[in-house]
Structure formats: structure tokens, C-alpha cells
C-alpha positions in Angstrom: -54.0 34.2 -6.0 -53.1 36.1 -2.9 -49.5 35.6 -1.5 -49.1 36.3 1.7 -45.2 36.9 3.2 -44.9 34.2 5.0 -45.8 31.7 2.1 -43.3 33.7 0.0 -40.6 32.8 3.1 -41.6 29.1 2.8 -41.0 28.9 -0.7 -37.6 30.6 -0.8 -36.5 28.5 2.4 -37.9 25.5 0.5 -36.0 26.2 -2.8 -32.7 27.0 -0.8 -33.5 24.0 1.6 -33.8 21.6 -1.3 -31.3 23.1 -3.6 -28.6 22.7 -0.7 -29.8 19.0 0.1 -29.5 18.2 -3.7 -26.0 20.0 -3.9 -24.8 17.9 -0.6 -26.2 14.5 -2.0 -24.9 15.3 -5.8 -21.2 16.3 -4.0 -21.3 13.2 -2.0 -21.9 10.9 -5.1 -19.4 13.1 -7.0 -16.8 12.4 -4.7 -18.0 8.8 -4.6 -17.2 8.5 -8.3 -14.0 10.3 -8.3 -12.6 7.7 -5.8 -13.8 4.8 -7.7 -12.6 6.3 -10.9 -9.1 6.8 -9.4 -9.3 3.5 -7.9 -10.1 1.9 -11.0 -7.3 3.7 -13.1 -4.9 2.9 -10.4 -5.7 -0.6 -10.9 -5.5 -0.2 -14.9 -2.2 1.5 -14.5 -0.9 -1.2 -12.5 -1.9 -4.1 -14.8 -0.2 -2.0 -17.7 2.7 -1.5 -16.0 2.7 -5.2 -14.9 2.2 -6.3 -18.4 4.9 -4.0 -19.6 7.6 -5.1 -17.2 6.8 -8.9 -17.6 7.1 -8.0 -21.7 10.4 -6.2 -20.9 11.8 -9.2 -18.5 10.6 -11.9 -21.5 12.5 -9.7 -24.2 15.3 -9.3 -22.1 15.4 -13.2 -21.6 14.9 -13.8 -25.3 17.8 -11.3 -26.1 20.3 -13.3 -23.9 19.3 -16.6 -25.3 20.1 -15.0 -28.5 23.2 -13.7 -27.9 24.2 -17.0 -26.4 23.3 -18.8 -29.4 25.5 -16.1 -31.4 28.2 -17.0 -29.2 28.1 -20.7 -29.4 28.2 -20.4 -33.2 31.1 -18.2 -33.3 32.9 -20.4 -30.6 32.3 -23.4 -33.2 33.6 -21.4 -36.1 36.4 -19.7 -34.4 37.0 -21.7 -30.9 36.3 -18.7 -28.5 33.1 -16.1 -28.5 35.1 -13.4 -27.0 35.2 -11.3 -30.4 31.0 -11.7 -30.5 30.7 -10.7 -26.7 33.2 -7.9 -27.4 30.9 -6.2 -29.6 27.6 -6.3 -26.9 28.6 -2.6 -25.4 25.8 -2.4 -23.5 26.4 -4.9 -21.4 28.9 -4.3 -18.4 31.7 -6.7 -17.5 29.9 -9.0 -15.0 27.3 -9.6 -17.6 29.9 -10.3 -20.3 31.9 -12.8 -17.6 28.7 -14.4 -17.3 27.7 -14.9 -20.8 31.1 -16.1 -21.4 31.2 -18.7 -18.9 27.2 -19.8 -20.1 28.6 -20.3 -23.6 31.6 -22.3 -22.7 29.9 -24.6 -20.2 27.4 -25.5 -22.8 30.1 -25.8 -25.4 32.8 -27.9 -23.5 31.1 -28.4 -20.1 33.1 -25.9 -18.0 33.7 -22.4 -17.7 36.8 -20.4 -19.0 39.8 -21.1 -16.4 40.4 -17.1 -17.0 37.7 -14.7 -17.7 39.0 -11.8 -19.3 35.8 -9.9 -18.4 36.0 -10.7 -14.4 38.2 -8.2 -12.2 40.5 -10.3 -10.4 39.7 -10.6 -6.9 42.0 -8.2 -4.9 42.2 -11.2 -1.9 43.9 -13.7 -4.3 
């Protein structure tokens, strides 16, 4: 076989050209694949985040209901749920006030006239 420089040059150009085209096509599909992976990961992260938030909200509501039941038992036993509400150190005063009102509303049909957890109004 006798190769001439033109054949060798054509071979080199063909190899470089096909390599370049192959790299461009591979690069485009790789970028597309990365974009699809990022979108799928984003959707999955949002789904997991929503599930965790929903579970957290459910747990918070269950805890609130359990606390209401504990306070009702204390009200029936002692006539006031204040000692039990005082043990809930994770609740701010406004939530303690709401809890006391809820318990008294369930127990005797009306909220407390004076709620020790509610700050007195400056306008009153």
C-alpha cells in the first residue's frame, strides 16, 4: 500500500473531525442529562421537604391535642390546668394563653376571665 500525503491528511482530518463531532454530541447529551438529573433531584427534594413539613405539622398538632387532654385531666383533678401549662417551657406565653382558653372552653364552656399568660393591653 502506498499512501500519499493527501490520503494521510484526509485520514487525519477525518479522525479529528469525527472526534470533534463525537465530543460535541456527547457534550450536548451530557449537559441535557445533567439538567434532567438536576430537575429530578429538585422535584424529589421538594417532595421530601413537603413530606417532612407535613409530618412536622401533624406531630405538632398531635402534641397540642395531647397537651389539651393532659390539661383537661388536671382541670378535672385540681380545678385548674395552670400547673400543667407552666411545665410547657417550650411554649411562648401567647400559646400558653391560647391553651388555657381552649382547655377552659372545653371544660366549662367559656374561656378564663383573667388569663395569667396574656399580657394586659396597654390601651385598656
